C-alpha positions as CSV (number, residue, x, y, z in Angstrom):
1,X,-17.5,-13.0,-6.1
2,X,-16.0,-10.0,-4.2
3,X,-15.9,-6.7,-6.0
4,X,-12.3,-5.5,-6.6
5,X,-12.9,-1.9,-5.5
6,X,-13.4,-1.7,-1.7
7,X,-16.1,-0.4,0.5
8,X,-15.0,2.8,2.2
9,X,-17.2,5.8,1.9
10,X,-15.7,9.1,2.9
11,X,-18.1,11.9,4.1
12,X,-18.3,14.6,1.4
13,X,-15.6,17.2,1.9
14,X,-14.6,15.9,5.3
15,X,-10.9,16.9,4.9
16,X,-10.6,14.8,1.8
17,X,-7.1,16.1,1.1
18,X,-4.4,15.8,3.7
19,X,-0.9,17.1,4.1
20,X,1.8,16.9,6.7
21,X,1.8,17.1,9.7
22,X,-1.6,15.3,10.1
23,X,-4.9,15.8,8.5
24,X,-7.5,13.1,8.2
25,X,-6.6,9.8,6.5
26,X,-8.7,9.1,3.4
27,X,-8.5,7.3,0.0
28,X,-5.2,8.5,-1.4
29,X,-3.5,8.8,1.9
30,X,-4.3,5.2,2.3
31,X,-2.7,4.4,-1.1
32,X,0.3,6.7,-0.5
33,X,1.0,5.5,3.1
34,X,0.6,1.9,2.3
35,X,2.1,1.6,-1.2
36,X,4.3,4.6,-1.7
37,X,6.1,4.3,1.6
38,X,6.5,6.3,4.8
39,X,7.9,9.8,4.7
40,X,6.0,11.0,1.6
41,X,3.7,13.9,2.2
42,X,0.3,12.3,2.2
43,X,-3.1,13.8,1.6
44,X,-6.2,12.7,0.0
45,X,-9.4,13.7,-1.8
46,X,-12.0,11.0,-2.0
47,X,-15.3,11.4,-3.7
48,X,-18.3,10.1,-1.9
49,X,-18.6,7.1,-4.1
50,X,-14.8,6.4,-4.3
51,X,-13.8,3.5,-2.1
52,X,-10.4,2.5,-0.7
53,X,-9.7,-1.1,0.1
54,X,-8.2,-2.8,3.1
55,X,-4.5,-3.5,2.6
56,X,-5.1,-7.2,2.0
57,X,-7.9,-7.2,-0.6
58,X,-10.0,-10.2,-1.7
59,X,-9.8,-11.8,-5.1
60,X,-10.9,-9.4,-7.8
61,X,-13.9,-9.1,-10.0
62,X,-14.7,-6.2,-12.2
63,X,-18.4,-5.3,-12.4
64,X,-19.6,-5.6,-15.9
65,X,-22.3,-3.3,-17.1
66,X,-23.4,-4.5,-20.5
67,X,-25.9,-2.6,-22.8
68,X,-29.5,-3.7,-22.8
69,X,-28.9,-5.6,-26.0
70,X,-25.9,-7.8,-25.7
71,X,-24.4,-8.9,-29.0
72,X,-22.5,-12.2,-29.3
73,X,-19.3,-10.2,-29.5
74,X,-20.1,-8.5,-26.2
75,X,-20.9,-11.8,-24.7
76,X,-17.5,-13.2,-25.8
77,X,-15.8,-10.1,-24.4
78,X,-17.5,-10.4,-21.1
79,X,-16.6,-14.1,-20.9
80,X,-13.0,-13.4,-21.7
81,X,-12.8,-10.7,-19.0
82,X,-14.3,-13.0,-16.4
83,X,-11.9,-15.7,-17.4
84,X,-8.9,-13.4,-17.1
85,X,-9.9,-12.5,-13.6
86,X,-10.8,-16.0,-12.5
87,X,-7.6,-17.5,-13.8
88,X,-5.5,-15.0,-11.9
89,X,-7.3,-15.9,-8.6
90,X,-5.3,-14.1,-5.8
91,X,-2.1,-13.7,-7.9
92,X,-1.9,-10.0,-8.6
93,X,1.0,-10.3,-11.1
94,X,-1.1,-12.8,-13.0
95,X,-4.1,-10.4,-12.9
96,X,-2.0,-7.6,-14.4
97,X,-0.8,-9.9,-17.1
98,X,-4.2,-11.2,-17.9
99,X,-5.9,-7.8,-17.9
100,X,-3.3,-6.3,-20.2
101,X,-3.7,-9.3,-22.6
102,X,-7.5,-8.6,-22.5
103,X,-6.9,-4.9,-23.4
104,X,-4.7,-5.9,-26.4
105,X,-7.6,-8.0,-27.7
106,X,-10.3,-5.5,-26.8
107,X,-8.6,-2.0,-26.9
108,X,-11.9,-0.2,-27.0
109,X,-13.7,-2.2,-24.3
110,X,-16.4,-0.3,-22.5
111,X,-14.9,-1.8,-19.3
112,X,-11.6,0.1,-19.6
113,X,-12.3,2.4,-16.6
114,X,-12.8,-0.6,-14.3
115,X,-9.9,-2.5,-15.8
116,X,-7.6,0.5,-15.5
117,X,-8.6,0.9,-11.9
118,X,-7.9,-2.8,-11.2
119,X,-4.5,-2.4,-12.9
120,X,-3.6,0.6,-10.9
121,X,-4.5,-1.1,-7.6
122,X,-2.7,-4.3,-8.5
123,X,0.3,-2.5,-9.6
124,X,0.4,-0.5,-6.4
125,X,0.3,-3.8,-4.5
126,X,3.1,-5.1,-6.6
127,X,5.0,-1.8,-6.0
128,X,5.2,-1.4,-9.8
129,X,4.8,2.3,-9.6
130,X,5.6,3.2,-13.3
131,X,2.8,0.8,-14.4
132,X,0.4,2.2,-11.7
133,X,1.2,5.7,-13.0
134,X,0.6,4.7,-16.6
135,X,-2.9,3.4,-15.9
136,X,-3.8,6.1,-13.5
137,X,-3.1,8.7,-16.2
138,X,-5.1,6.7,-18.7
139,X,-8.0,6.9,-16.2
140,X,-7.5,10.7,-15.9
141,X,-7.9,10.9,-19.7
142,X,-11.0,8.8,-19.7
143,X,-12.6,10.5,-16.7
144,X,-11.2,13.9,-15.7
145,X,-14.0,14.2,-13.1
146,X,-12.6,11.2,-11.1
147,X,-11.0,13.4,-8.5
148,X,-9.7,10.6,-6.3
149,X,-7.8,9.1,-9.2
150,X,-6.5,12.5,-10.3
151,X,-5.1,13.0,-6.8
152,X,-3.4,9.6,-6.8
153,X,-1.9,10.4,-10.2
154,X,-0.5,13.7,-8.8
155,X,1.1,11.7,-6.0
156,X,2.7,9.2,-8.4
157,X,3.9,11.9,-10.8
158,X,5.3,13.9,-7.9
159,X,7.4,11.0,-6.8
160,X,8.1,9.0,-9.9
161,X,7.5,11.4,-12.8
162,X,9.9,13.3,-15.0
163,X,9.8,17.0,-16.1
164,X,6.9,16.6,-18.5
165,X,5.1,14.6,-15.8
166,X,5.7,17.4,-13.2
167,X,4.1,19.8,-15.6
168,X,1.0,17.6,-16.0
169,X,0.8,17.2,-12.3
170,X,0.8,21.0,-11.9
171,X,-2.1,21.1,-14.3
172,X,-4.0,18.4,-12.4
173,X,-3.5,20.2,-9.1
174,X,-5.0,23.4,-10.6
175,X,-7.9,21.4,-12.0
176,X,-8.6,19.8,-8.6
177,X,-8.5,23.1,-6.8
178,X,-11.0,24.5,-9.3
179,X,-13.2,21.5,-8.5
180,X,-12.9,22.4,-4.8
181,X,-13.9,26.0,-5.4
182,X,-17.0,25.0,-7.5
183,X,-18.2,22.2,-5.2
184,X,-21.8,23.1,-4.2
185,X,-22.8,23.2,-0.5
186,X,-25.4,20.6,-1.3
187,X,-22.5,18.0,-1.2
188,X,-21.8,18.9,2.4
189,X,-22.1,16.0,4.8
190,X,-25.0,16.5,7.2
191,X,-22.5,15.8,10.0
192,X,-20.6,18.9,9.2
193,X,-21.5,22.5,10.1
194,X,-21.1,25.2,7.5
195,X,-17.9,26.3,9.4
196,X,-16.5,22.8,9.4
197,X,-17.3,22.5,5.7
198,X,-15.5,25.7,4.8
199,X,-12.5,24.7,7.0
200,X,-12.2,21.3,5.3
201,X,-12.1,23.1,1.9
202,X,-9.4,25.4,3.1
203,X,-7.4,22.4,4.3
204,X,-7.9,20.7,0.9
205,X,-6.8,23.8,-1.0
206,X,-3.8,24.4,1.3
207,X,-2.6,20.8,0.7
208,X,-2.9,21.1,-3.0
209,X,-1.0,24.4,-3.0
210,X,1.8,22.7,-1.0
211,X,2.0,19.9,-3.5
212,X,1.9,22.2,-6.5
213,X,4.7,24.3,-4.9
214,X,6.8,21.2,-4.6
215,X,6.2,20.4,-8.3
216,X,7.1,24.0,-9.3
217,X,10.3,23.6,-7.2
218,X,11.2,20.4,-9.2
219,X,10.6,22.4,-12.3
220,X,13.1,25.1,-11.0
221,X,10.3,27.6,-11.0
222,X,11.1,29.1,-7.6
223,X,8.9,32.2,-8.0
224,X,5.7,30.1,-8.4
225,X,6.9,27.6,-5.8
226,X,7.3,30.4,-3.2
227,X,3.9,31.8,-4.1
228,X,2.2,28.4,-3.5
229,X,4.1,27.7,-0.3
230,X,3.1,31.1,1.1
231,X,-0.5,30.6,0.0
232,X,-0.6,27.1,1.6
233,X,0.7,28.5,4.9
234,X,-1.7,31.5,4.8
235,X,-4.7,29.1,4.5
236,X,-3.6,26.5,7.0
237,X,-0.3,27.2,8.8
238,X,1.8,24.0,8.5
239,X,5.4,23.1,9.2
240,X,6.2,21.8,5.7
241,X,5.2,25.0,3.9
242,X,7.2,27.1,6.5
243,X,10.2,24.8,6.1
244,X,10.1,25.1,2.3
245,X,9.8,28.9,2.5
246,X,12.8,29.0,4.9
247,X,14.9,26.9,2.5
248,X,14.0,29.2,-0.4
249,X,14.9,32.3,1.6
250,X,18.2,30.7,2.6
251,X,19.1,30.1,-1.0
252,X,18.5,33.8,-1.7
253,X,20.7,34.6,1.4
254,X,17.7,36.3,3.0
255,X,18.8,35.1,6.4
256,X,16.2,36.9,8.6
257,X,13.3,35.5,6.6
258,X,14.9,32.0,6.7
259,X,15.2,32.2,10.5
260,X,11.6,33.3,10.8
261,X,10.3,30.5,8.6
262,X,12.4,27.8,10.1
263,X,11.3,28.9,13.6
264,X,7.7,28.7,12.5
265,X,8.2,25.2,11.2
266,X,10.0,24.3,14.4
267,X,7.0,25.4,16.4
268,X,4.4,23.6,14.2
269,X,6.0,20.3,13.4
270,X,5.0,17.0,14.9
271,X,7.8,15.2,13.0
272,X,5.3,12.5,11.8
273,X,4.1,11.3,8.4
274,X,6.8,13.1,6.4
275,X,6.8,16.4,8.2
276,X,10.2,17.9,8.9
277,X,11.6,16.7,12.2
278,X,12.2,19.1,15.0
279,X,15.9,17.9,15.1
280,X,16.5,18.8,11.5
281,X,14.8,22.1,11.9
282,X,16.9,22.9,14.9
283,X,20.0,22.3,12.9
284,X,18.8,24.4,10.0
285,X,17.7,27.4,12.1
286,X,20.9,27.1,14.1
287,X,23.1,27.2,11.0
288,X,21.3,30.3,9.6
289,X,21.3,32.0,13.0
290,X,25.1,31.5,13.2
291,X,25.5,32.9,9.7
292,X,23.5,36.0,10.7
293,X,24.8,36.5,14.2
294,X,28.2,34.8,14.4
295,X,27.1,32.4,17.3
296,X,23.9,30.9,18.7
297,X,23.6,33.4,21.5
298,X,20.0,34.5,21.7
299,X,18.6,31.6,19.5
300,X,16.9,29.9,22.4
301,X,15.0,32.9,23.5
302,X,14.1,33.6,19.8
303,X,12.7,30.1,19.4
304,X,10.6,30.3,22.5
305,X,9.2,33.6,21.5
306,X,8.5,32.4,17.9
307,X,6.8,29.3,19.4
308,X,4.5,31.4,21.5
309,X,3.7,33.8,18.7
310,X,3.1,31.0,16.2
311,X,0.8,29.0,18.5
312,X,-1.1,32.1,19.6
313,X,-1.6,33.2,16.0
314,X,-2.8,29.7,15.0
315,X,-5.0,29.1,18.0
316,X,-3.1,25.8,18.4
317,X,-1.2,26.1,21.6
318,X,-2.0,22.7,22.9
319,X,0.5,20.0,22.1
320,X,-0.4,16.6,20.6
321,X,-1.6,14.1,23.2
322,X,1.0,11.7,24.5
323,X,3.6,13.5,22.4
324,X,6.4,12.4,24.8
325,X,5.3,8.8,25.0
326,X,7.9,6.3,23.8
327,X,6.1,3.0,24.4
328,X,2.5,1.8,24.7
329,X,2.4,1.8,28.5
330,X,3.3,5.5,28.5
331,X,0.0,6.3,26.8
332,X,-3.1,7.6,28.5
333,X,-6.0,7.3,26.2
334,X,-9.5,8.7,26.6
335,X,-12.9,7.1,26.6
336,X,-15.0,8.4,23.7
337,X,-18.2,8.3,25.8
338,X,-17.1,10.6,28.6
339,X,-13.5,11.6,28.1
340,X,-12.3,9.7,31.2
341,X,-8.6,8.7,31.0
342,X,-7.5,5.1,30.4
343,X,-3.8,4.6,31.3
344,X,-2.5,1.6,29.3
345,X,0.0,1.1,32.2
346,X,-2.9,-0.3,34.2
347,X,-3.0,-3.2,31.7
348,X,0.6,-4.4,32.4
349,X,0.7,-8.1,32.5
350,X,-2.4,-8.5,30.3
351,X,-2.9,-9.1,26.6
352,X,-4.3,-6.0,24.8
353,X,-6.1,-6.4,21.5
354,X,-6.5,-3.1,19.6
355,X,-8.6,-2.3,16.5
356,X,-7.7,1.0,14.9
357,X,-10.5,2.4,12.9
358,X,-12.2,5.6,11.5
359,X,-15.8,6.6,11.0
360,X,-15.4,6.9,7.2
361,X,-13.8,3.4,6.8
362,X,-16.2,0.9,5.2
363,X,-13.9,-2.2,5.9
364,X,-13.8,-1.0,9.6
365,X,-17.6,-1.4,9.7
366,X,-17.3,-4.8,8.2
367,X,-14.6,-5.9,10.7
368,X,-16.3,-4.6,13.8
369,X,-18.9,-7.3,14.3
370,X,-16.2,-10.0,13.8
371,X,-14.0,-8.2,16.2
372,X,-16.8,-8.0,18.8
373,X,-17.5,-11.7,18.2
374,X,-13.9,-12.6,19.1
375,X,-14.0,-10.3,22.1
376,X,-17.1,-12.0,23.4
377,X,-15.3,-15.3,23.2
378,X,-12.8,-14.0,25.7
379,X,-15.2,-12.0,27.9
380,X,-14.5,-14.3,30.9
381,X,-10.7,-13.8,30.6
382,X,-9.8,-10.9,32.8
383,X,-6.3,-10.9,31.4
384,X,-7.3,-10.2,27.8
385,X,-8.6,-6.7,27.0
386,X,-10.2,-5.4,23.8
387,X,-10.3,-1.8,22.7
388,X,-11.5,-0.1,19.5
389,X,-9.3,2.9,19.0
390,X,-10.7,5.8,16.9
391,X,-8.3,7.7,14.7
392,X,-10.6,10.5,13.3
393,X,-9.0,13.9,13.4
394,X,-12.4,15.5,13.8
395,X,-13.5,14.0,17.1
396,X,-17.0,15.6,16.8
397,X,-17.9,13.0,14.2
398,X,-17.3,10.0,16.5
399,X,-20.1,10.5,19.0
400,X,-23.0,10.6,16.5
401,X,-21.4,7.7,14.6
402,X,-21.3,5.5,17.8
403,X,-24.8,6.5,18.7
404,X,-25.9,5.0,15.4
405,X,-23.7,2.0,15.3
406,X,-23.8,1.1,19.0
407,X,-20.6,-1.0,19.2
408,X,-20.1,-3.4,22.1
409,X,-16.3,-3.1,22.3
410,X,-15.0,-0.3,24.5
411,X,-14.1,2.6,22.3
412,X,-11.2,5.0,23.0
413,X,-9.5,7.7,21.1
414,X,-6.1,6.6,19.7
415,X,-4.5,9.8,21.0
416,X,-1.3,9.2,19.2
417,X,-0.8,5.5,19.7
418,X,-1.5,5.1,16.0
419,X,1.6,7.3,15.3
420,X,3.7,5.2,17.6
421,X,2.7,2.0,16.0
422,X,2.8,3.5,12.5
423,X,-0.8,2.7,11.6
424,X,-1.2,3.9,8.0
425,X,-4.2,2.0,6.8
426,X,-7.6,1.1,8.3
427,X,-8.6,-1.1,9.8
428,X,-5.4,-2.2,11.5
429,X,-5.5,-4.8,14.3
430,X,-2.7,-5.1,16.9
431,X,-2.1,-7.4,19.8
432,X,0.2,-6.2,22.6
433,X,1.7,-9.0,24.7
434,X,2.0,-9.0,28.5
435,X,5.1,-6.8,28.4
436,X,3.5,-4.2,26.0
437,X,5.4,-5.4,22.9
438,X,3.6,-6.0,19.6
439,X,2.9,-9.7,19.1
440,X,0.6,-9.6,16.2
441,X,-0.5,-7.1,13.5
442,X,-2.9,-7.3,10.6
443,X,-3.4,-4.4,8.2
444,X,-6.8,-4.5,6.5
445,X,-9.7,-6.9,6.9
446,X,-9.8,-10.3,5.4
447,X,-13.4,-11.5,5.9
448,X,-12.4,-15.1,5.2
449,X,-9.6,-15.6,7.7
450,X,-9.7,-12.6,10.2
451,X,-11.7,-14.3,13.0
452,X,-9.5,-17.5,13.0
453,X,-6.2,-15.7,12.7
454,X,-7.0,-13.2,15.4
455,X,-8.2,-15.9,17.9
456,X,-5.2,-18.0,17.2
457,X,-2.9,-15.0,17.8
458,X,-4.6,-14.2,21.0
459,X,-4.3,-17.7,22.3
460,X,-0.7,-17.8,21.3
461,X,0.1,-14.5,23.0
462,X,-1.9,-15.3,26.1
463,X,0.1,-18.5,26.5
464,X,3.3,-16.5,26.5
465,X,4.5,-16.0,30.1
466,X,5.5,-12.5,31.2
467,X,9.0,-11.6,30.2
468,X,9.2,-14.3,27.5
469,X,10.2,-13.0,24.0
470,X,7.3,-12.3,21.7
471,X,8.0,-11.9,18.0
472,X,5.5,-10.0,15.9
473,X,3.4,-12.3,13.8
474,X,1.3,-11.4,10.7
475,X,-1.4,-13.6,9.2
């Protein structure tokens, strides 16, 4: 049977926490983006042995680790647990019901951590967030060292909690930051330099400070909220912290500080994954500027100067790749091997099959051989193209990874196409028809049906003549 927990392994401390605008996607970002909805600040901290699943998981089993001497009572408990799982099959609602019934019968079961985790994951899939929060907090109580679950609990409390829940989330944030500070360098991934390791820890701490500041704000503790937003920005300048600082300054009628912070946010934002949009920031800074100066005269020059100063201070003057692209054919991607440009406009009139993946994603590794097998089937079809699009934020990890894995499919950097298509979980497979419209999408990897559903979708899309309507199909 398939094990309920997935197979992703994140490199130790490789930006395991993420905040807006865009830091690397890991375990809890996967949970948050897929289950908590778009627009939520998403960041993650995944321990080396913690493993996110593809978005369509296989039937569940819970590994059972009995003692060396199994009593008849333990044997009965084990049988009851397996029966609860098997009877649920692929029905997540039934699995939740069966596992809760099991816990009523065996409230002190040694398998509670695995059962709680299964209940959290199933509840997230069912979008039953109060139940997911309940069991994630039970996991925190059982195992405070389970950092990935603690981060998920913070996410859920931040969005669905009440005032006591916000206070607990503040405590959890502080505890995770302490864990970051005391993580020994022996846990550093060999792929990371010492400088990269320290930077990833700064990103993690900055993200947690940002989230804790939001929690303090919900608790009406503006003084601590301001301290955390300022500390987050000082570690890693980011649009969300600057926008929050601008809003707090505006509330205090400190118009000059509000203008400065809104302008910084305006310069830094990418407007993706929950970051403040440039349009909203333009309205905010315009409103405060008019209050301070009576009109918007001089605002344009100020914003340009603030942009140049912010980018120079952050060493981030280059804009996001393909930032103005509105459709797939506008994108110019890069070959991972040599950086040569690959304009997708050259593929007009052809079917394009895309696999979005990341180096840390276990299900991506499982899917790649199947994806290559399907690609080989169409190798004599000049009008069907296959690309594996890497979405790692740290591009330096990709070359060594490919040297080891040696994939057969052409590998390109996603270069923002993942943002356009709203890829929030890995792997994600997309087929673009002959007009560049999405004809098929599958989030996650189903080892039982992926090959068949992908091949059928390619055949269906290839048979569609240019200009014909093409509806998005999902397996």
